[in-house]
N, C-alpha and C positions, 0 to 999 in steps of 0.2 A: 504493500500500500504506500510505501514511501515514494517520494518523487525524486528520481535521480537527477532531474534537470534543475532543481532548486539552487539558486546562486549560493545560499549558505552552505549547502552540502559540498558544492565544488570548492568553496573557500576552506571548509574544514579538511577536505582531502588534501588540499595544498599544504597543510601543516605537516603532513607525513613526509619523511625523507624520500627522495626519488627512488631509492632502491626498493622500498617496501610499498610505495604507493600503488603499484599495479596489483599487488596482492590484496590490499584493502579494497580497491575498486572491484576486484573479482568477487570478494566476499559479500560486499553490499549488492553487487549485481545478482548474486544468488538469492539474496533476500528479496530483491525487487521481482525476480522471476517467480518465486513462490507466491508472493503477494498478487502478482498478475493472475495466477491461477484462481485465486479467490474472487478477484474482480470480474473474471470472465466466465465463471462457471455458475450456472443456476441450480443444477442438480447436485446435492451432496455426494451421491454415489460416484458421479463423474469426477467431481473434484477429488474424491478419495483415490480414485484410480490414477489420476494425473499426479497427485502427490506421492503415491506409492511408486510410480515410475521414477520419480526424482530420488526418492529414498534409495531405491535399488541402484540407480545409476551413480549416485554419490558414493555409496558403499563400495561399488566396484572400482572406484579410483585407486583403492589400495592394492588391487591385484591385476588390473588390466588397463591398457591405454584408453583414453576417453574416446567416445564416438565423435562424429563431426557435428558437435553442438558447441557454439561459442563459449557459453558460460562454463561448461564442463572442461573445455580445453584450457580456458584461462585459469580455472582452479587447479587443474593438473600441472600447469606450467608455473604458476606463481605462488600457490598456497600450499599444496601438498609437499613440495620440496622443502618448505620452511617448517615442517614438523607438525602440520595439522592434518590428521588422518581423514580419509574420505568418510570413515564411519562417524567421526565427530561432526563433519559437515552434514551428514545425513540426519543427525539428531535435530538440526534446525527445522526439519519438516514438521516435527511434533508441535511446535508452537502454532503453526498455521492450521494444522488439523483441528485444533480447538475451535476455530472459527467456522468450520463447515456447518455447524448448527448454531447460528448466532442469535437464536430467539431469546436466550436468557443470559445476558451479559452480567452475571452476578459476581460477587467478590471472588468466589472460588475459581470460576472460569477465567476471569481476568488475571488472577494471580498465576494460574497455569500458563496462560498465553504470554504474560510478561516475562516469566522466567524462561520458558522454553523457546521463545523467539528472541527477546531483547537481551536478557542476561547471557544466554548462550552465545549470541552473536558478538556481544561486547567482550566476552571472555576469550573467544577465538581471535578477535581482532587485537585484543590486548597482547596475546601471545605473539602475534605477528609483529606488533609494534615494539615489543620489549617493555611493556607497562610494568610499573612497580607494584609491590603488594599493597602499598598505601593508596593506590588509585581505586576509587569506588566504582569499579566496573559493574558490579551486580546491581546496585541501585540505579546507576546511570542507564544501563541497558534496559532494565525493567521500565523505568520512567520514559525513556525514549520510545519504546514500543507502545506504551499506553498512550502517550501524547500523539503518536502517529495514528493510532486507532481512533482517538477522539477527533482528530482533525479530519478524518475521512468518514466519520459517522454521518448517517443520513439526516439527523436532526439534533437539536440542542439537548433534548431529553436523553437520547441515546448516548450522547457524548459526555454527559455530566459526570457519571461515575468514573470512567477511565480518565477523564481530565483531572478530577480531584485526586485520584490515586497517583497519577503522573506528577502532579505538583508536589505531593508529599515525598515521593521517591527522588525527584530531581532536586528538591530543596536540600535533602540530605547529601546528594552527590556533589552539589555545587558549594557546600560548606568547606570542602577539602581542597587543598592546593594540589592540582594535578601535576604529575611529573611531565617533563618536556616530551618524552617519547609518546605519552598517551594523550597529548593535547588534541590531536584530531578527534578522538572520541569525546573528550571533554567539550569540544566545540559542538559536536553533534548533540550532546546532552543539553548544553546551554541553549542552542537553537530550539530544541524541543521545549525547554522550560519557558522560553519567550513565547512559543506558540500557545501555551496554556496559561499565560500570565495572569489572567483574571477569570473568575467563574463565568463571566458573560461570554468569554471567548473572543473579546475584542482586542486581539493582539495586533501590534504594529506589523506592517507589511514586512515580509522577509527580505525586501530590498531597501528597507529604510536605512538612512545613514546611521541612525542611533544603534540599530541592531548590528550593522557591520562593524561599527566602532567598538561595540561591546565584545564581539568575537575577536577582534584584533587585540583588545586588552587581555582577553583570556590567553591568546597565543603568547603574549609577552610575559604574563605573570602566572598563568595556571589557575587563575581564579575568575 
């Protein structure tokens, strides 16, 4: 559900060193691809079949060359050689499976989604970037995923609970000074926090000078 063309995401990715940036792009590209399945599938059974295909294809990266699929090829070239197993990538599918039956977005479902999508993604990305143990990857990843879900929800009532949970998790994550290697993830979390800045959802535009300046400050200071 995240938007790969958002200027703030491009800016956050630019904070990564050139050698690791392609791996981070590939990892987020996988998340985008899985989210696209949810956006374009009306029948839960069809969505489950498509996600299962991805689970199997990702797991197979540990033992066979990738098929002619751009995301799988990028992961095989940039991510797996850096010590992230295909089986670990396959686990990212679990978070998206939670949303195949979205009629009851209660606390338990949202917690599972946030951990299995966002926390897992940030933990893998942190490994690629060389994040420190002090970096709040778990809270930031969970909050980032919840904010993304709230931003794409069909109405304000549906968005209210994930947005509130996102604010709480991201407030915790942004109280910590992020290490320099992990600041691309800190910037993603900060951008998500600004997206859910108020209960009304009236956040400033992602291209506003004030938001860009705030992200630049985070790059310099880690806060």
